[in-house]
Backbone bond lengths (Angstrom), bond angles and torsions (degrees), N, CA, C in turn:
res aa  C-N    CA-C-N  psi(-1)  N-CA   C-N-CA  omega(-1)  CA-C   N-CA-C  phi
1 M - - - 1.456 - - 1.535 110.33 -
2 L 1.324 115.92 139.31 1.461 122.23 171.33 1.525 108.18 -94.17
3 Q 1.320 116.29 129.70 1.464 121.84 176.93 1.524 109.44 -126.20
4 V 1.306 116.27 123.90 1.462 122.63 177.22 1.519 107.83 -115.67
5 E 1.332 116.10 128.72 1.458 120.99 -174.04 1.526 110.80 -129.51
6 E 1.325 116.42 115.68 1.463 123.69 172.65 1.527 112.48 50.83
7 L 1.327 115.82 50.42 1.465 121.23 -176.57 1.530 110.40 -81.28
8 N 1.340 115.32 131.38 1.469 121.96 178.02 1.522 109.64 -129.32
9 Q 1.336 115.36 143.90 1.457 121.42 176.27 1.529 109.00 -146.39
10 F 1.317 115.99 145.95 1.462 122.51 -177.67 1.530 109.82 -128.37
11 Y 1.321 117.08 148.07 1.461 123.34 165.24 1.521 106.21 -118.38
12 G 1.329 116.29 108.00 1.453 118.56 -174.52 1.514 109.72 59.76
13 G 1.332 117.50 -123.34 1.453 120.84 178.39 1.513 114.04 -93.22
14 S 1.344 116.75 3.00 1.465 120.28 -177.57 1.519 110.59 -91.69
15 H 1.322 116.32 129.97 1.467 122.93 179.31 1.522 107.13 -88.74
16 I 1.343 117.62 99.90 1.463 122.45 -170.61 1.522 112.36 -83.97
17 L 1.329 117.01 -47.63 1.464 122.29 177.03 1.516 108.24 -112.73
18 R 1.315 116.54 129.91 1.466 121.17 -170.20 1.527 111.48 -121.80
19 G 1.313 115.94 89.15 1.454 121.08 172.51 1.508 115.01 60.72
20 L 1.340 117.06 45.71 1.462 120.98 -177.19 1.526 111.24 -74.75
21 S 1.316 116.60 133.85 1.462 122.92 175.31 1.525 108.47 -139.19
22 F 1.337 116.17 128.36 1.467 120.70 176.62 1.522 108.58 -167.67
23 E 1.339 115.37 173.01 1.458 122.22 177.73 1.527 109.29 -131.75
24 A 1.327 115.45 153.70 1.464 122.08 170.96 1.520 107.04 -128.52
25 Q 1.323 116.03 121.14 1.452 121.91 -171.90 1.529 112.03 -96.86
26 I 1.333 115.03 146.81 1.458 120.87 173.33 1.531 109.55 -59.90
27 G 1.330 116.20 137.32 1.456 121.38 178.58 1.516 114.43 82.49
28 Q 1.338 116.58 7.13 1.456 119.90 -178.65 1.524 110.93 -130.67
29 V 1.339 114.59 155.33 1.455 121.79 172.68 1.527 107.69 -102.78
30 T 1.312 116.25 116.77 1.464 122.30 175.38 1.513 107.49 -102.42
31 C 1.334 117.14 117.42 1.465 121.66 -177.77 1.521 110.32 -100.67
32 L 1.312 115.14 128.25 1.453 122.51 176.47 1.524 107.80 -108.26
33 L 1.326 116.41 116.15 1.452 121.30 -176.53 1.522 110.67 -115.50
34 G 1.331 115.06 156.23 1.459 120.07 177.66 1.511 109.74 167.23
35 R 1.300 116.14 157.38 1.459 120.94 179.68 1.523 110.50 -73.79
36 N 1.324 116.38 171.98 1.465 120.90 178.56 1.520 110.94 -59.22
37 G 1.331 115.64 141.16 1.451 120.60 171.79 1.512 116.13 84.09
38 V 1.341 117.92 10.02 1.470 119.17 -177.39 1.529 112.41 -90.34
39 G 1.354 116.89 -8.29 1.459 119.45 176.59 1.512 115.32 111.69
40 K 1.336 117.63 10.42 1.469 119.85 -175.50 1.531 111.81 -62.83
41 T 1.336 116.69 -50.04 1.470 119.60 -178.05 1.520 110.69 -67.75
42 T 1.315 117.92 -35.89 1.470 120.56 175.59 1.519 110.49 -58.89
43 L 1.323 116.68 -42.33 1.458 120.61 177.42 1.524 110.85 -58.97
44 L 1.325 117.12 -46.72 1.456 119.98 -177.69 1.524 111.15 -63.95
45 K 1.316 116.86 -37.92 1.471 119.46 178.00 1.525 111.10 -65.69
46 C 1.311 116.99 -33.00 1.470 119.93 174.62 1.533 110.43 -67.87
47 L 1.322 116.70 -40.14 1.463 119.86 179.81 1.524 111.00 -62.88
48 M 1.328 116.66 -33.76 1.464 120.69 -177.38 1.523 113.05 -90.61
49 G 1.331 117.50 -4.80 1.457 119.60 -179.59 1.517 114.04 83.22
50 L 1.332 117.27 8.66 1.463 120.47 177.04 1.524 110.88 -75.43
51 L 1.322 115.96 -25.04 1.465 123.33 170.45 1.522 107.25 -127.72
52 P 1.319 118.13 136.41 1.467 118.88 176.99 1.527 110.49 -76.97
53 A 1.324 116.54 136.68 1.465 120.04 173.66 1.523 108.90 -72.26
54 K 1.319 117.24 131.22 1.466 119.92 179.59 1.521 110.60 -66.43
55 T 1.314 115.95 -49.80 1.468 120.99 176.34 1.521 108.29 -142.55
56 G 1.310 116.16 164.00 1.452 121.60 -179.66 1.517 111.56 105.21
57 R 1.311 116.00 177.31 1.462 121.33 -174.64 1.526 110.54 -131.10
58 I 1.327 114.55 138.42 1.467 122.17 173.72 1.522 106.97 -118.99
59 R 1.323 116.13 118.79 1.464 120.59 179.40 1.524 109.72 -118.10
60 W 1.323 114.65 136.98 1.453 121.20 176.19 1.519 108.02 -128.11
61 Q 1.335 115.61 121.82 1.456 122.24 -177.18 1.539 111.38 52.60
62 G 1.325 114.56 40.08 1.459 121.53 175.64 1.515 115.16 84.05
63 Q 1.339 117.91 -5.84 1.461 121.58 -177.47 1.523 110.96 -103.99
64 L 1.330 116.03 135.57 1.460 120.45 175.77 1.531 108.89 -72.09
65 I 1.341 117.40 125.24 1.463 120.08 -175.46 1.526 113.03 -117.79
66 N 1.326 118.01 12.30 1.461 120.32 -178.17 1.521 113.66 -51.64
67 Q 1.324 117.30 -38.17 1.463 120.93 -174.92 1.528 113.15 -90.82
68 R 1.307 117.89 -1.63 1.464 119.46 -178.88 1.524 110.86 -78.93
69 R 1.321 115.83 142.61 1.458 121.85 177.50 1.529 109.69 -77.60
70 P 1.354 116.42 164.04 1.467 118.62 -177.21 1.525 113.98 -53.66
71 H 1.336 118.12 -44.63 1.468 118.85 -177.34 1.528 111.39 -67.50
72 Q 1.341 116.70 -28.05 1.463 119.39 177.16 1.524 111.08 -71.49
73 R 1.315 117.08 -31.77 1.464 120.64 177.03 1.532 110.00 -71.19
74 V 1.322 116.50 -36.55 1.464 119.76 174.26 1.526 109.86 -63.31
75 Q 1.320 116.92 -44.64 1.462 120.49 178.90 1.525 111.87 -62.14
76 A 1.328 116.25 -26.72 1.467 120.93 178.33 1.522 112.74 -80.05
77 G 1.347 116.47 -4.80 1.460 119.30 175.68 1.516 115.49 106.56
78 I 1.352 117.28 21.15 1.463 121.14 179.15 1.528 108.56 -109.75
79 A 1.324 116.90 129.81 1.463 121.99 178.94 1.528 109.31 -122.62
80 Y 1.333 115.81 146.34 1.467 122.13 -172.33 1.521 109.31 -132.02
81 V 1.325 116.05 126.38 1.464 121.88 173.04 1.520 106.94 -108.01
82 P 1.341 118.43 103.90 1.467 120.48 -172.84 1.513 112.97 -74.28
83 Q 1.303 115.09 159.65 1.458 121.06 173.00 1.529 108.20 -62.54
84 G 1.327 117.08 134.85 1.458 119.20 -178.91 1.515 113.79 91.24
85 R 1.326 117.17 -1.68 1.468 124.62 170.79 1.521 113.69 75.85
86 E 1.349 117.56 -55.19 1.469 122.33 176.17 1.529 112.95 55.53
87 I 1.319 115.23 44.92 1.460 119.01 171.12 1.532 108.33 -78.76
88 F 1.338 116.34 172.32 1.464 121.68 177.47 1.528 107.81 -99.24
89 P 1.338 117.70 105.72 1.466 120.75 -168.99 1.523 114.85 -66.27
90 R 1.329 118.34 -26.92 1.465 119.98 -177.21 1.524 112.91 -90.95
91 M 1.312 116.18 -6.95 1.461 120.41 176.24 1.522 109.22 -92.69
92 T 1.323 116.31 153.99 1.466 119.38 178.69 1.531 110.08 -70.59
93 V 1.320 113.72 167.05 1.467 119.93 176.79 1.534 109.77 -56.44
94 E 1.322 116.46 -47.84 1.464 118.96 -177.50 1.529 111.43 -66.83
95 E 1.311 118.20 -37.00 1.465 120.56 177.72 1.524 110.62 -64.01
96 N 1.331 117.20 -38.96 1.461 120.46 175.72 1.524 110.75 -60.85
97 I 1.320 116.50 -44.51 1.464 120.01 -179.23 1.524 111.05 -65.40
98 L 1.331 116.92 -39.42 1.461 120.58 -179.36 1.526 111.98 -62.33
99 L 1.328 116.85 -27.18 1.472 119.50 176.34 1.521 111.32 -62.35
100 G 1.319 116.60 -26.58 1.458 120.62 178.25 1.514 113.28 -71.79
101 L 1.325 117.10 -8.60 1.463 121.50 -178.67 1.520 112.76 -93.44
102 S 1.318 116.51 12.14 1.468 119.58 -173.22 1.530 113.46 -64.61
103 R 1.330 118.07 -18.02 1.470 119.38 178.65 1.523 112.01 -77.46
104 F 1.337 116.03 -11.64 1.458 120.52 -179.14 1.522 110.67 -103.85
105 S 1.319 116.43 168.48 1.458 121.56 177.88 1.514 109.77 -132.04
106 G 1.336 115.85 165.41 1.455 120.88 175.42 1.514 112.93 67.97
107 A 1.333 115.70 -149.00 1.463 121.71 -174.99 1.522 112.18 -61.49
108 R 1.335 117.04 -28.91 1.460 121.02 -177.64 1.527 111.72 -64.98
109 A 1.336 116.70 -23.11 1.459 120.97 -178.11 1.521 113.05 -89.74
110 K 1.340 117.82 2.62 1.459 120.85 -172.93 1.519 113.90 -104.01
111 H 1.322 117.43 -13.91 1.460 119.99 -175.83 1.522 110.50 -134.36
112 P 1.345 118.18 129.06 1.469 120.24 177.83 1.523 110.82 -60.58
113 P 1.339 117.95 141.05 1.469 119.66 175.41 1.523 110.88 -58.05
114 A 1.308 116.93 143.38 1.464 121.16 -177.60 1.522 111.97 -57.69
115 Q 1.350 116.54 -33.06 1.468 119.59 -176.17 1.517 112.66 -62.33
116 V 1.333 117.79 -26.52 1.465 120.63 -178.44 1.523 110.11 -63.53
117 Y 1.315 116.22 -47.12 1.461 119.67 -179.89 1.525 111.58 -76.31
118 E 1.324 117.26 -25.16 1.466 119.86 174.70 1.525 110.32 -66.39
119 L 1.327 116.35 -39.98 1.462 121.04 -179.77 1.529 111.71 -75.19
120 F 1.335 116.79 -33.34 1.466 121.70 -177.14 1.530 109.53 -128.93
121 P 1.336 117.81 72.90 1.473 120.06 -177.08 1.517 113.89 -58.53
122 V 1.340 118.15 -28.15 1.464 120.15 179.85 1.524 110.80 -62.82
123 L 1.320 117.31 -29.63 1.467 119.98 -179.55 1.522 111.48 -72.17
124 E 1.319 117.13 -32.42 1.464 118.91 176.52 1.529 110.29 -66.81
125 Q 1.324 115.86 -37.43 1.464 119.62 177.87 1.531 111.48 -65.48
126 M 1.323 116.00 -27.95 1.463 121.33 -175.38 1.525 113.17 -111.06
127 K 1.308 117.92 18.89 1.471 120.04 -169.35 1.526 113.52 -63.28
128 N 1.332 117.77 -20.78 1.465 119.82 179.61 1.525 113.05 -98.40
129 R 1.322 116.69 1.30 1.470 119.98 175.91 1.524 110.39 -83.57
130 R 1.307 115.38 154.92 1.465 119.31 175.50 1.523 109.64 -72.74
131 G 1.317 116.13 144.04 1.456 120.50 -178.83 1.510 112.92 -58.23
132 G 1.334 116.26 -34.79 1.454 120.39 -178.93 1.507 114.39 -68.73
133 D 1.334 117.24 -14.29 1.460 120.98 179.99 1.526 112.49 -88.78
134 L 1.334 117.22 -6.35 1.461 121.41 -179.83 1.520 110.68 -80.29
135 S 1.319 116.11 157.35 1.462 120.74 172.97 1.529 109.54 -69.25
136 G 1.318 116.35 167.80 1.466 119.83 179.26 1.518 112.45 -59.08
137 G 1.331 116.15 -41.31 1.462 119.64 179.01 1.510 112.37 -65.91
138 Q 1.335 116.66 -40.00 1.461 120.58 178.10 1.525 110.99 -67.44
139 Q 1.320 117.42 -35.98 1.461 120.33 176.31 1.528 110.73 -65.06
140 Q 1.327 117.32 -36.81 1.465 119.64 176.57 1.523 110.40 -65.18
141 Q 1.322 117.32 -41.91 1.449 120.65 175.63 1.525 111.11 -60.81
142 L 1.333 116.20 -39.58 1.465 120.92 178.54 1.524 110.90 -64.07
143 A 1.327 117.21 -41.58 1.469 120.40 179.13 1.523 111.19 -62.35
144 I 1.329 116.67 -40.38 1.469 120.34 177.94 1.522 109.99 -68.06
145 A 1.342 116.84 -42.82 1.465 120.90 179.42 1.528 110.85 -60.50
146 R 1.319 116.75 -41.21 1.477 120.65 178.59 1.529 110.31 -60.78
147 A 1.339 116.61 -41.55 1.465 120.14 178.15 1.523 111.34 -66.12
148 L 1.322 116.83 -40.05 1.464 120.60 -178.39 1.525 112.31 -71.11
149 A 1.327 116.95 -21.58 1.462 119.97 -178.88 1.526 111.76 -60.01
150 C 1.332 117.44 -28.76 1.466 119.90 -179.84 1.521 112.13 -82.31
151 Q 1.337 116.10 4.14 1.471 122.91 176.92 1.537 111.13 51.75
152 P 1.336 115.33 61.34 1.463 120.15 -175.17 1.525 112.94 -76.39
153 Q 1.328 114.61 161.09 1.465 121.03 170.09 1.534 110.84 -100.33
154 L 1.347 116.12 -13.03 1.465 121.99 173.90 1.519 107.77 -133.67
155 L 1.327 116.66 122.35 1.458 122.82 177.57 1.521 108.42 -112.97
156 I 1.325 116.35 122.14 1.461 122.79 -179.93 1.528 108.19 -109.41
157 L 1.323 116.50 122.80 1.461 122.39 -177.30 1.525 109.24 -118.93
158 D 1.327 117.10 123.10 1.459 121.32 -179.47 1.530 109.49 -104.37
159 E 1.325 116.21 100.30 1.463 125.20 177.38 1.533 112.86 49.41
160 P 1.326 117.36 62.38 1.471 120.13 -177.47 1.520 114.69 -68.42
161 T 1.340 118.66 -12.98 1.466 120.17 -179.44 1.526 112.62 -92.43
162 E 1.314 118.16 -3.91 1.463 120.97 -173.85 1.527 111.40 -62.86
163 G 1.332 116.48 120.51 1.457 121.66 176.43 1.512 114.83 69.85
164 I 1.336 117.50 21.55 1.460 121.68 -175.37 1.526 110.12 -108.76
165 Q 1.325 116.24 143.11 1.462 120.74 179.64 1.528 110.19 -68.27
166 P 1.349 117.35 149.24 1.468 121.77 -174.15 1.525 114.49 -54.79
167 S 1.333 118.20 -37.60 1.470 119.57 -177.43 1.525 111.14 -64.21
168 V 1.335 117.22 -37.64 1.461 120.63 179.89 1.527 110.16 -75.98
169 I 1.328 117.91 -34.98 1.466 120.40 174.53 1.521 109.91 -56.25
170 K 1.329 116.36 -43.25 1.461 120.70 178.82 1.527 110.91 -62.30
171 E 1.330 117.19 -42.49 1.463 121.43 179.81 1.525 111.11 -64.35
172 I 1.332 116.96 -40.83 1.459 120.46 178.82 1.524 110.61 -65.33
173 G 1.335 116.32 -38.07 1.463 119.93 176.58 1.515 112.13 -61.29
174 V 1.326 116.97 -40.69 1.471 121.10 178.33 1.522 110.11 -63.41
175 V 1.333 117.32 -40.92 1.472 121.04 178.99 1.525 110.46 -63.13
176 I 1.320 117.36 -44.11 1.467 120.25 -179.50 1.531 110.39 -62.98
177 K 1.324 117.12 -42.30 1.469 120.34 177.40 1.530 111.05 -61.92
178 T 1.311 116.42 -41.33 1.459 121.39 179.89 1.520 110.99 -62.91
179 L 1.331 116.55 -44.81 1.468 120.87 -179.55 1.526 110.75 -64.25
180 A 1.328 117.10 -42.72 1.467 120.09 -179.67 1.523 110.78 -65.01
181 A 1.329 116.56 -38.18 1.469 120.98 -177.07 1.520 112.13 -67.06
182 R 1.316 117.94 -21.85 1.465 120.61 178.98 1.529 111.68 -69.22
183 G 1.325 116.33 -24.25 1.453 120.12 172.51 1.514 116.35 78.48
184 D 1.344 117.86 12.51 1.468 120.05 -178.64 1.526 112.86 -119.60
185 M 1.330 115.97 14.30 1.455 120.22 -175.02 1.524 110.35 -145.74
186 A 1.323 116.33 138.02 1.464 121.71 169.00 1.525 107.67 -93.18
187 I 1.314 116.98 140.15 1.464 121.17 179.74 1.527 108.57 -124.06
188 L 1.327 115.44 122.93 1.463 121.89 175.06 1.523 106.74 -108.66
189 L 1.318 116.12 110.75 1.461 123.12 -174.80 1.522 109.59 -109.32
190 V 1.323 116.43 116.25 1.464 121.47 174.09 1.524 107.12 -96.45
191 E 1.321 116.34 126.39 1.461 118.99 -170.43 1.527 110.67 -152.45
192 Q 1.352 115.42 146.27 1.466 121.23 171.18 1.531 111.45 -104.00
193 F 1.321 116.82 -22.55 1.465 122.82 -177.52 1.534 107.42 -76.43
194 Y 1.310 115.82 100.74 1.467 121.35 -171.98 1.523 112.20 -58.19
195 D 1.323 118.57 -48.63 1.461 120.82 -174.69 1.525 111.67 -61.86
196 F 1.321 117.29 -38.70 1.462 121.59 178.09 1.521 109.95 -63.38
197 A 1.333 116.68 -46.97 1.464 120.99 -179.77 1.523 111.27 -64.14
198 A 1.332 116.94 -44.25 1.464 120.84 -176.75 1.523 111.97 -64.03
199 A 1.333 117.41 -30.21 1.457 121.03 179.99 1.526 112.71 -74.82
200 L 1.337 116.74 -17.46 1.469 120.88 -173.48 1.522 114.21 -112.86
201 A 1.326 117.29 -25.20 1.463 120.84 -166.62 1.522 113.41 -70.49
202 D 1.325 115.46 129.64 1.465 121.14 164.34 1.522 109.23 -84.32
203 S 1.333 115.37 -35.41 1.464 121.30 174.14 1.521 107.61 -143.66
204 Y 1.331 115.63 159.22 1.463 119.06 -178.62 1.524 110.72 -134.86
205 L 1.338 113.59 156.42 1.461 123.31 174.01 1.524 107.04 -134.24
206 V 1.312 117.81 138.61 1.463 122.04 176.06 1.525 108.31 -116.08
207 M 1.346 115.54 125.93 1.463 120.85 177.73 1.517 111.16 -104.03
208 S 1.317 115.01 143.88 1.459 122.44 172.65 1.518 108.11 -150.44
209 R 1.331 116.03 127.29 1.467 122.08 178.86 1.526 112.57 51.43
210 G 1.317 114.84 43.76 1.452 119.79 174.07 1.510 115.88 80.22
211 Q 1.328 117.05 5.42 1.459 120.50 -179.15 1.528 110.30 -124.54
212 I 1.326 116.02 154.49 1.460 120.12 169.77 1.522 107.10 -86.55
213 V 1.325 115.25 114.34 1.464 120.36 -173.47 1.526 112.59 -100.81
214 Q 1.331 116.83 -13.70 1.463 119.71 178.18 1.525 108.72 -158.99
215 R 1.321 116.14 147.88 1.467 121.41 177.38 1.520 108.51 -151.49
216 G 1.328 115.25 160.31 1.462 118.57 179.56 1.510 111.05 172.15
217 L 1.334 116.02 -165.49 1.454 122.50 179.44 1.525 110.09 -84.00
218 G 1.326 115.71 145.41 1.454 119.45 178.89 1.516 112.71 -58.07
219 A 1.314 116.99 -36.35 1.461 121.15 -179.15 1.525 112.49 -64.93
220 D 1.334 116.86 -18.00 1.472 120.86 -176.75 1.526 113.01 -101.44
221 M 1.334 118.23 6.27 1.460 120.12 -173.42 1.523 113.21 -59.41
222 E 1.315 117.20 -41.41 1.461 119.41 -178.25 1.529 110.75 -68.05
223 T 1.324 116.78 -47.91 1.468 119.57 -178.59 1.526 111.30 -69.20
224 D 1.326 117.36 -24.96 1.467 120.71 177.97 1.530 112.70 -80.76
225 G 1.333 116.73 -4.13 1.460 120.07 177.06 1.515 114.25 75.02
226 V 1.323 117.22 27.15 1.476 119.97 -176.95 1.521 111.57 -66.13
227 R 1.324 117.24 -35.10 1.471 119.66 -179.13 1.530 110.87 -53.80
228 G 1.308 116.73 -45.48 1.457 120.11 -178.23 1.508 113.39 -67.59
229 L 1.338 117.43 -24.77 1.466 121.03 -179.82 1.519 112.80 -76.71
230 V 1.330 116.64 -25.15 1.475 119.10 -173.97 1.518 113.77 -114.22
231 T 1.341 118.07 -10.80 1.462 120.23 179.42 1.514 110.00 -69.57
232 I 1.325 114.80 132.12 1.467 119.78 -178.39 1.511 109.87 -83.85
């Protein structure tokens, strides 16, 4: 389980994250929604150690991880798919995926897990192509596959539907449902696309101005009026 307690972050004199507290449970999809500029990506960077939290506590599987570096958080079983994908365009699809195996050593680090290609068969067909030659949707699938290669217990996704064609959005949704149903992974999904989030969420959080202003069960999102809180 991921536990965040009273997390605060500042940029200069601006208070970006304001006392955030929430949990993400194994076997569930926790959706974090909010309009642009409310602090969602800043929060994720704090969770991964890319930005230090000014105050507050981040616990993963009962251990305080505030002082751990990003690679140590990956080694602990946390994987992050950043906004914008950030694949390596000149490397092949398979080489990109193999980078996700950096937490392992020996023979285990030389071959992508079979489940990666099972979840994204198009990537197996294109494994020798350069990442930069893929479509935007295929690159998003590659970014998720690279994260899954490290066999995480927590998968963090930052707006995976951004700029993606509807058919691939549907495929990514099926993958997220499949991963959650396995019951061995917590998924924290940051999303602006309300319908995508509502179809996947076991629980939801709504951010505004650096604070969580509403939370509840995914099944209650429509009756709770979440659409109106996040629609631009």
